[in-house]
N, C-alpha and C positions, 0 to 999 in steps of 0.2 A: 117591303114597303112598296105599295102599288106605284108603278110609273117611275121608280127611281132610276132604272136603266136609261131612260130618256134624258136624264140630267148628267149622265156620266159618259165618257168616251175613252177610247184607247189612248194612253199617253204617248204612244209611239207614232200613231198615224191618224188619230182623231176618228177612227172608225167606231161603229156601234158595238156594244158588248152584249153577248148572249146571256142567258140565265145561268150558265156555268162559268161566267167570267172569261169567255173566249172572244177575241176580236173577230167579227165576221168579215172584216176587210183584209187584215194582214195575217190573221191566224194566231197572233200572240195569245198566250194563255197566262192567266193570272189566278191567284189563290185568294181565299177569303177566310183565313183562320179566325175563329171566334166571331164570325159574322162581320169582320172588318176587312173589306177587300184591299189587297196590296196592289195598288196601281202606281207605284213609285218606280221610276227609272233611276239608275245609278247616277249620282251627281258628281261634281268635281270635288276636289279635296276640301275646299272651304265650306261647301254645303254639307259634306259628310261630317265635318268637324262640328257644325251646329247640330246636326241630327244626333250625333253621339252625345253631345253635351246635354240635350234634353232627354235622351233615353236614360242617361245616368241619373237624372233628377228631374222628373216631370214637373212643369210649372204652369199655373199655380196648383197647389194641392187642395184636397178636401179635408176639413177637420174630421177627427175621429167621431163616429156616431152621428154624422151629418144626416139631417132629414130634409125632405122637400121644403117644408115650411121654413126651417132655419136657413136653408140654402137661398131661397127666394128673398127672405128678409135681409140677408147679408148683401145680396146683389142690389137690392133696392136702396141701399145706402147711397148709391150713385145716382145723382139726378139725371145724368146722361142716359143711363140704362133705363130708367123709368120713362124718359121722353122718347127714347128709341122704340121701346115696346109699344108706346101709345101711337107712334107714327106709322108703324108697319101694319099693313092690312092683315086681317085674320086668315086670308087664304094665300098669302105670299109664298113664293118659292125663294128660299134664302140659301146663299152659299157663304159659309164662314171659312175663309182661306187662312190657314195657320191657326187652328182653333185651340191648340195646346190640349188641355184636359177637358175642353168642351163646355166651360161654364157659361159662356154667353149663349151658345146654341141651346143648351138645356133650359136656360132661363126664357129664351124666346119661343120655346116649344109650347105654344098655346093654340087654341082654336084649331083651324085646319091648315096651319102653316106646315110646309114640308121643308126640312133643313138638311143640307149636306154639309157636314163638318169635316174639314180636311186638315191633315198635318203630316209632316214627314217623320215624326217620332211615334213609333208604334206603342212605346211604353205610355206616352201621354194619351193616345187614343184608347188604349185598354182601360186606363183610369177613368176616362170620360164615359166609355160604354158601360163600365161597372156601375158608375154613379147613375146613369140613365136607367139601368135595370132596378137599382135600389129605389129610385124615385118613381118608378112606374111610367117613364117617359118613352114613347115609341115613335115619335115623329122625326127623330134625328138619325140619319145614317152617317156613321163615321167611316172615313175613307183615308187610307194611307197614300199620299201623293206629294209631289214637290211643286211648289207654286211656280217654278220656272217652266215646268211642263205639266200643268195641272190636268188631271183626268176628269175635267168638268166641261160640259158642252158650252161652247161660246154662245152668248146671247140668250141663255136659257133662264136667267134668274132675275127676279124683281128687285132683290136687294143683294148686294155683294158687300160683305163686311170683312175687313182684315185689320186687326189691331195688334200692335206689339210685335209685328212680323217683318214688315218691309225693312225696317232699320237694322235687322239682323241678316239681311240678304247680301251677298257679295256685290250685287249691282241693283240697288233698290229701284232705280229709275226703270230699268228693264223689267224688273219683277212687277212693278205697278202696271206696266203695259199689259202683262198677262192677266192681272187681276181685273183691269177695267173691261177687257173684252168679254168677260163672262156675263156682264149685265145686258139685259135686253134694251132695245131702244126705249128711252124714257125711264129705264130702271135706275135705281139709286146706288151709288158707290160710296162707301164709307171707309176711310183708312185712318188708323191711329198710329202715329210715329212720335219718336222723341223730338221735342223742340230744342233747337240749338241753343236758345237763350235760357229756357226753363231748366235745361239739363245741367247748367253750370254749377248749382249747389251740390248736386250729386257727384259731379266730376271732382269737386274739391274734397268731398267726403271720401271718395275713392282714392284720391292721392294720399290722404292721411292713412287710410286703411292699408294700402299697399306698403307705405313707408314703415308702418308698425307691424307688418305681417299679419294684419287683420286683428290685432289685439285691441286696437282703438278704432271705432267707427262712430264719429260724433254726429249727433243731431239727426239720426234716422228714425222717424216716427214709426215706420213699419216694423223695424226690428224691435222697437220697444213694445209695440202692440202684440207681437208674436213671441214674446219672451217665454211664455209657457207652452208654446207649440214648436218644439225643436225642428220637426221635419219641414213645416211651412216656413220657419225662420231661415233654415238652411237653403231652401229653394229660392227665397227672395235674395239672400246674400249671393248665391251663385249667379242668378239672373242679372242682378244689377251691378255687381262688382267684379265678376270673373268671366263674363261672357267672351267667347273668342272672336266675335264679329259684332261691331256696333257702329252705327252712323246716327246723325241727328240733323234736322232740317228746320228751316223757317217756314212760316205759312206761305210766303211768296214762292219758295222753291217747290212746295207741293202743288201750289196753284199752277205752276208751269207744267208739272206732270199731267195735270188734268187737261190743260189746253192742248198738249201734244197728243192726247189720246181721245179727243172728242168728248170730253166730260165737262159739262158746264158747272163751274164752281157755284155753290149755293151759300155755304157758310162754314165757319169753323166752330168748334166747341172746345173750350169756352169761346164765346163770341169775341171778336176783335172790334166790335162796334160798341161804343160807350153806352148809348141809349137803347140798345137792343134788348127788349124784355120778352121776345117771342118764345113760346114753348113749343113751337113747331120746328123740329130740327131738319125737316125736309123743305122748309120755306127759304127762299132767297133772302139774304141779308139786305137791309135797306140801302146800304152803300158799302164801299170798300176803299177806304182812304189809307194809303200806305203809311203815312205818318202815324195815324191812329193805330194801325196794325202793329207798328214797332213799339209804341207805348204799351199796348196790351201785352205783348210778348215779354217786355221787361217786368211787368206786373206778375207774369206767370212764374217768375223765379220764386215768389213767395206763395202763390196759390197752388202751383203744381209741382214746385221743386221738391217738396217733401216726399212725393210719391213718384219721383223719377222724371217728371216733365213730359208726360204723354199728353198729346192733344189730338183732336179729331178734325178731319177735313171731309166735308160732305158735298157730293156733286151728283148731277143727273146725266146719264148717257144721252148724247145728242142723237 
C-alpha cells in the first residue's frame, strides 16, 4: 500500500522503517509473515495474558460463508457505525487501535481512505486479513503491535478509533495517552469503553454464571441470538464473562482522560443530552450538565446493558 511506511514507526525508538521492515535509526529488524508486520515488543505478564486470551479465541468472529454484502448489512444495524462512516471524510487516514478481527476497519474501507488496523493478537489479525481478501478490500493494512508502545507515527492520523480495548489494558489511563497522541492537530479521537453504570446488568449475569459454573447465564440477548453459531457464541461468552482483565468507567472519568491529553471533548454516544437529536457525531454537544449525564447513564443499564454496556466518547485533538 502506497505510503504506508510513513504511518508506521519502530516501536523501540520511533525511527522510520525501510521497505524490508528494518528500522533505519536503531537497526532493529522486524518480520511480516502473511503480509502482517510484527511490530510488537514483549509486554508485561498482564498484557501477555490478554494477548494469549484473544489468540486462543479471536473476537468477534465472522459467520461461515460471510460475504461483503451480508457483512456490511450486519454492521449497519448499528446506528453509530452508520453515523461514523458518514462523518469520516473519504480521504481520511484512520488508525484503529485494538482492531481485533478488523470488522470496523473493513467496514470503513471505502473511497480513498487509508486504514492501519492494529492489534496484539496475531490470530485475530490473520482472521481480519483473510476476510479482507475474501471481500476484495485492499485499503486496510493490518499490523501486530501493542497499544502501550504502538508502532504508529504520532500525529499522523485524521481519525483514531479504539473500541473495546482500553478497558482491557492494565492501565487504561496511560494507554489512552498513547492512543490520543496518534491524532493530528484537529484530528478526531474516538474511544469505546465499558460504562461503570451500564455494565451492572452484565456483572449480575456474570455472578450467576460463575456461581453455576456457567450452566445458567440469564437474560443475555447476544447468547440467545447466537444459539445456532457455536463459535461466535463461545467467543462472546469468553470475552464478556471470562476475560482476565477488565475495567469500567463513567463518562466523567473518560472526559478527564481527554482533558489530560489535550483532547477537546465533543460528545458521547449515546448522547447524554436529553434533547440532542444531532446526526453529526463529530459535532460538539449543545451542553454538558453533570446531573443530566448521570440520569443518562442510569438509563443505559436498559439500553446498553444487554450488549455489555459499551459507550463511545468523541473528542478533537487540540
